[in-house]
Every structure is written in structure tokens, then in C-alpha cells.
C-alpha positions as CSV (number, residue, x, y, z in Angstrom):
1,Y,-6.3,25.3,-16.7
2,A,-4.6,24.2,-13.4
3,E,-2.6,21.6,-15.3
4,G,-1.5,24.1,-17.9
5,Y,-0.5,26.6,-15.2
6,F,1.5,24.0,-13.4
7,F,3.3,23.0,-16.6
8,F,4.0,26.7,-17.3
9,K,5.5,27.2,-13.8
10,Q,7.5,24.0,-14.0
11,K,8.9,24.9,-17.4
12,T,9.8,28.4,-16.2
13,A,11.6,26.9,-13.2
14,Y,13.6,24.6,-15.5
15,E,14.5,27.5,-17.8
16,I,15.8,29.5,-14.8
17,L,17.8,26.4,-13.7
18,S,19.2,25.9,-17.2
19,K,20.4,29.6,-17.2
20,R,21.9,29.2,-13.8
21,I,23.9,26.2,-14.9
22,D,25.2,28.2,-17.9
23,E,26.5,30.8,-15.5
24,A,28.0,28.2,-13.2
25,Y,30.3,26.9,-15.9
26,D,32.6,29.9,-15.3
27,E,32.3,29.7,-11.5
28,V,33.1,26.1,-10.6
29,S,36.7,25.3,-9.6
30,T,37.3,22.3,-11.7
31,N,38.3,21.5,-15.3
32,D,35.8,18.6,-15.5
33,L,32.3,20.1,-16.1
34,S,30.8,16.8,-17.4
35,K,28.3,16.4,-14.5
36,L,27.0,19.9,-15.0
37,M,26.7,19.3,-18.7
38,A,24.8,16.0,-18.1
39,I,22.3,17.8,-15.9
40,Q,22.0,20.6,-18.5
41,A,21.4,18.1,-21.3
42,D,18.7,16.3,-19.3
43,I,16.9,19.6,-18.7
44,M,17.1,20.6,-22.4
45,A,16.0,17.2,-23.7
46,Y,13.3,16.1,-21.3
47,Q,12.0,19.2,-19.6
48,L,12.4,22.0,-22.1
49,E,11.8,19.7,-25.1
50,E,14.9,20.9,-26.9
51,P,16.8,17.6,-27.6
52,E,18.6,19.1,-30.6
53,Q,20.2,21.7,-28.2
54,A,21.1,19.0,-25.8
55,I,22.8,16.9,-28.5
56,K,24.7,20.0,-29.7
57,L,25.9,20.7,-26.2
58,L,27.2,17.2,-25.6
59,N,28.7,16.7,-29.0
60,S,30.7,20.0,-28.7
61,N,32.2,19.0,-25.4
62,L,33.0,15.3,-25.8
63,D,36.5,15.9,-27.0
64,N,37.2,18.4,-24.2
65,T,36.3,16.0,-21.4
66,P,39.5,15.2,-19.5
67,S,38.8,11.7,-18.0
68,R,37.8,8.4,-19.7
69,Q,35.0,8.0,-17.1
70,S,33.5,11.4,-17.7
71,Q,33.7,11.0,-21.5
72,A,31.9,7.7,-21.2
73,E,29.2,9.2,-19.0
74,L,28.6,12.0,-21.5
75,K,28.4,9.4,-24.3
76,L,25.8,7.4,-22.4
77,K,23.8,10.6,-21.9
78,L,24.1,11.5,-25.6
79,A,23.1,8.0,-26.7
80,D,20.0,8.2,-24.5
81,I,18.9,11.4,-26.1
82,Y,19.6,10.1,-29.6
83,L,17.3,7.1,-28.8
84,H,14.7,9.5,-27.4
85,V,14.5,11.2,-30.8
86,D,14.6,8.0,-32.9
87,E,18.3,8.3,-33.9
88,V,18.7,4.6,-33.3
89,W,22.0,4.0,-35.0
90,E,23.7,7.0,-33.5
91,A,22.6,5.7,-30.1
92,T,23.8,2.1,-30.6
93,L,27.2,3.3,-31.9
94,L,27.8,5.3,-28.7
95,Y,26.5,2.5,-26.4
96,S,28.9,0.2,-28.1
97,Q,31.8,2.6,-27.7
98,V,31.2,2.9,-24.0
99,D,30.8,-0.9,-23.6
100,K,34.1,-1.4,-25.3
101,S,36.0,1.3,-23.4
102,M,34.6,0.4,-20.0
103,K,34.1,-3.3,-20.5
104,E,34.4,-4.7,-17.0
105,E,33.2,-1.6,-15.2
106,P,29.6,-0.8,-14.1
107,L,29.4,1.9,-16.7
108,G,30.2,-0.6,-19.4
109,H,27.6,-3.0,-18.1
110,E,25.0,-0.1,-18.2
111,A,25.9,0.7,-21.8
112,R,25.6,-3.0,-22.8
113,F,22.2,-3.2,-21.1
114,K,21.0,-0.1,-22.8
115,N,22.2,-1.4,-26.2
116,A,20.3,-4.7,-25.6
117,Q,17.2,-2.7,-24.7
118,L,17.6,-0.6,-27.9
119,R,17.8,-3.9,-29.9
120,Y,14.6,-5.1,-28.1
121,F,12.8,-1.9,-29.0
122,I,13.6,-2.4,-32.8
123,G,12.8,-6.1,-32.8
124,E,16.3,-7.6,-32.9
125,Y,15.5,-10.1,-30.1
126,E,18.3,-12.6,-30.7
127,W,21.0,-10.0,-30.5
128,A,19.4,-8.5,-27.4
129,E,19.2,-11.9,-25.7
130,S,22.9,-12.7,-26.3
131,Q,23.9,-9.5,-24.5
132,L,21.3,-10.0,-21.7
133,K,22.6,-13.5,-21.0
134,V,26.0,-12.1,-20.1
135,L,24.6,-9.2,-18.1
136,K,22.6,-11.6,-15.8
137,A,25.9,-12.2,-14.1
138,A,26.8,-8.5,-13.9
139,T,28.3,-7.2,-10.7
140,S,25.7,-4.5,-10.4
141,K,22.6,-6.0,-8.8
142,L,20.3,-3.4,-10.5
143,I,21.7,-4.2,-14.0
144,A,21.6,-7.9,-13.4
145,N,17.9,-7.7,-12.3
146,D,16.9,-5.4,-15.2
147,A,18.7,-7.8,-17.6
148,M,16.9,-10.8,-16.2
149,T,13.5,-9.1,-16.4
150,L,13.9,-8.1,-20.0
151,S,15.3,-11.5,-20.9
152,L,12.3,-13.2,-19.4
153,A,10.0,-10.8,-21.3
154,I,11.6,-11.8,-24.6
155,K,11.9,-15.5,-23.9
156,D,8.4,-16.0,-22.5
157,N,6.7,-14.0,-25.2
158,L,8.5,-15.8,-28.0
159,E,7.6,-19.2,-26.4
160,A,4.0,-18.2,-26.2
161,D,3.9,-16.8,-29.7
162,T,6.8,-17.9,-32.0
163,T,5.7,-15.4,-34.7
164,G,6.9,-12.6,-32.5
165,V,3.8,-10.5,-33.1
166,E,2.9,-10.1,-29.4
167,L,6.5,-9.2,-28.5
168,N,6.6,-6.6,-31.3
169,R,3.5,-5.0,-29.8
170,L,5.1,-4.9,-26.4
171,A,8.4,-3.6,-27.7
172,R,6.6,-0.7,-29.5
173,A,4.8,0.2,-26.3
174,D,7.9,0.0,-24.2
175,Y,9.8,2.2,-26.7
176,R,7.0,4.9,-26.5
177,I,7.3,4.8,-22.7
178,Y,11.0,5.3,-23.0
179,Q,10.5,8.3,-25.2
180,Q,7.9,9.7,-22.8
181,R,5.2,9.4,-25.4
182,E,2.9,7.9,-22.8
183,D,-0.5,8.7,-24.4
184,E,0.6,6.7,-27.4
185,A,1.9,3.9,-25.2
186,V,-1.4,3.7,-23.3
187,V,-3.3,3.1,-26.6
188,L,-0.9,0.3,-27.5
189,L,-1.1,-1.2,-24.0
190,D,-4.9,-1.1,-24.0
191,D,-5.0,-3.0,-27.3
192,I,-2.7,-5.7,-25.8
193,I,-4.8,-5.9,-22.6
194,A,-7.9,-6.4,-24.8
195,T,-6.5,-8.9,-27.3
196,G,-3.2,-10.2,-26.1
197,N,-2.2,-13.6,-24.7
198,E,-1.6,-14.8,-21.1
199,V,2.1,-13.6,-21.3
200,S,1.7,-10.2,-22.9
201,K,-1.3,-9.1,-20.9
202,P,0.4,-8.9,-17.4
203,H,3.3,-7.1,-19.0
204,A,1.0,-4.5,-20.5
205,L,-1.0,-4.2,-17.2
206,F,2.3,-3.6,-15.3
207,R,3.5,-0.9,-17.8
208,K,0.1,0.8,-17.6
209,G,0.4,0.7,-13.8
210,E,3.8,2.4,-14.0
211,I,2.4,5.2,-16.2
212,A,-0.6,5.7,-13.8
213,E,1.8,5.7,-10.8
214,K,4.1,8.3,-12.5
215,R,1.0,10.5,-13.1
216,K,0.1,10.2,-9.4
217,E,-3.1,8.2,-10.3
218,C,-2.3,6.0,-7.3
219,E,-5.6,4.1,-6.9
220,A,-5.8,3.3,-10.6
221,A,-2.1,2.1,-10.5
222,E,-2.7,-0.1,-7.5
223,Q,-5.8,-1.8,-9.2
224,L,-3.7,-2.5,-12.3
225,Y,-1.0,-4.1,-10.2
226,L,-3.5,-6.2,-8.2
227,Q,-5.1,-7.3,-11.4
228,I,-1.9,-9.0,-12.3
229,V,-1.6,-10.7,-8.9
230,E,-5.2,-11.9,-9.1
231,Q,-5.4,-13.0,-12.7
232,Y,-1.8,-13.9,-13.5
233,P,-0.3,-15.1,-10.2
234,D,2.3,-17.2,-12.0
235,S,3.6,-14.4,-14.1
236,Y,7.2,-13.3,-13.6
237,M,5.8,-9.8,-13.0
238,A,3.4,-10.8,-10.2
239,D,5.8,-10.3,-7.3
240,A,6.9,-6.9,-8.6
241,A,3.3,-5.9,-9.0
242,L,2.5,-6.8,-5.4
243,M,5.5,-4.8,-4.2
244,H,4.4,-1.8,-6.1
245,A,0.8,-2.1,-4.7
246,A,2.2,-2.4,-1.2
247,L,4.4,0.7,-1.6
248,I,1.5,2.7,-3.0
249,E,-0.6,1.8,0.1
250,Q,2.3,2.5,2.5
251,N,3.7,5.8,1.0
252,E,0.9,7.4,-1.0
253,L,-2.5,6.2,0.3
254,K,-1.3,5.8,3.9
255,N,-3.2,2.6,4.5
256,K,-0.8,0.7,6.7
257,E,-3.1,-2.3,7.2
258,L,-3.6,-2.9,3.5
259,A,0.1,-2.4,2.9
260,K,0.9,-5.1,5.5
261,Q,-1.5,-7.4,3.8
262,H,0.2,-7.0,0.5
263,Y,3.6,-7.5,2.1
264,E,2.4,-10.7,3.9
265,K,1.1,-12.1,0.6
266,L,4.4,-11.3,-1.1
267,I,6.4,-13.0,1.7
268,D,4.2,-16.0,1.9
269,E,3.5,-16.7,-1.8
270,Y,6.7,-15.4,-3.5
271,P,9.4,-16.4,-1.0
272,T,12.2,-16.6,-3.6
273,S,11.4,-13.1,-5.0
274,I,14.1,-10.5,-5.1
275,Y,11.6,-8.2,-3.3
276,T,11.0,-10.5,-0.3
277,A,13.8,-9.1,1.8
278,Q,12.6,-5.6,1.3
279,A,9.0,-6.6,2.0
280,K,10.0,-8.2,5.3
281,K,11.9,-5.0,6.3
282,N,8.9,-2.8,5.4
283,Y,6.5,-5.1,7.1
284,R,8.5,-5.0,10.4
285,K,8.7,-1.2,10.2
286,L,4.9,-1.0,9.8
């Protein structure tokens, strides 16, 4: 009952916010309303569960967007929502358009990564890999890191199982997570954890940990992350899992000593990790 009441209150709040944005269109002193539209589309698609309305809003305003940057931002948002509702080819077309129009800019890199991720979701791994290879040298550190992580997931899983069966299972679960169909994703992940190989299992544990963390099931999430560190210490996901576990202890469970232990382990055992610098900073702060 409490959970249902919270959802009702939350949905009502988003409905009020959506109405307020509608009113704001006539009040703001700019001819570029793309940022407001992007927020409005997010609320419609992901909070009010009205993706068709979000798609209609964005499509009706694309041609009226004054700047190339703003139009690219709205196209990215529209592509994300199309992918959310399984309109894969509409999504890939828009990602490709943004990639082409903003080729050497951060927005273009983001579009290329999202297109590669889409191809991963639908099992076109060779195409995805070719794009990710370029993106590993992207100027944006976040995009470069995301590209490297996804590339490793594809490469390592195909090396461990050349049939691609394990990777197909992971891709399906990741796609469900992207679509916020987390209950379905957990079923797929549990099956991988039970029957997968040494490469796919840590990936599945990490994804399940992220879902638990999002649901504020902090102790369960930490145990999933630590299971990766203990059972698969050589996995490319072990350092990220340890960082997540440390942050949960530091920020959610408020156990500074245990957080320090996790940071120490990360600094000592994964010195080349991209998380090591932040771990040192957090450790000093504690």
C-alpha cells in the first residue's frame, strides 16, 4: 500500500510539473524552447508512461528548432524514446543523423556511442565494435570509458563463447534494463548467474547490483558487487564493483571504516583502474 501511495504521489507531482512546463512555453523569453521540450518529453516517456505523446511533441517541434545544436539534442532525445519502445530503426536513423551532423563534437560522439549500444542490443556485434573502436579515443572521458567497457563486454564474451549465445543473453538483459523493464531483466540475469560462464556471470552480477542500488536495496547491491570482487577478481568489472561497494558504504550505509577498507583494496589491487584517483581522494576525505 505504501509503495502504491508513493507511486501515486510521485506521478501526481510529475503531472503537475508537466502542466507547469506547458504554461512556461508562453512565458520564457527565448525562441529556443528545446531544453524545456526535452524535459517535458522525459517526463511524458519515463514518468507518466506516455511515450507516444513524447514522440509526438518532439516530432512536431524538430523543424522549428532554431539551432543545429538544439535540433541535434532533440533528435537524440527522440531516438532514446524510440529505442525505449522498440522502434529500433527509427532510433538508429536519428542517431546516425546526429552523428553525421555533429561528427567531431561531443554530441556526435554521444550519438555514435548510443548507436553502437543499440546495435549491441540487437546482436550486431561486429558493427557495434567498429564504432566503439573509434570512440575509445573520444575527447569526452565519459564516452571513451563507456565505449571501452562495452567493447570489452563484447570482445571478452565472444572469446569465451564464439557462438555468441552468452553475449545474446547479456544483450537482452541490458536492453530490458535500458527500457526500465527491470523485473524482466532480473529474471534474465538470474539465469545467467546460475548457468553462465566465467565472463558473463560477473557482468550479470554487476547489472543486478545496479538494479538493487537503484531500488535503494543497498545491502543487497553491495553483496552483489563484492561477490564479483571475491569470485572474479580478474574481471574487467571488478574495480568498478569495488568502487560501487565503497560508495554505498560511504554514502548510504554510513560505515566509514568499511568504505576505507574497500578504497584501500581498490588502490592496492587495481592501481591502473580509472577509479583509483577518485578512490584515493575519497579515502583521504574519510
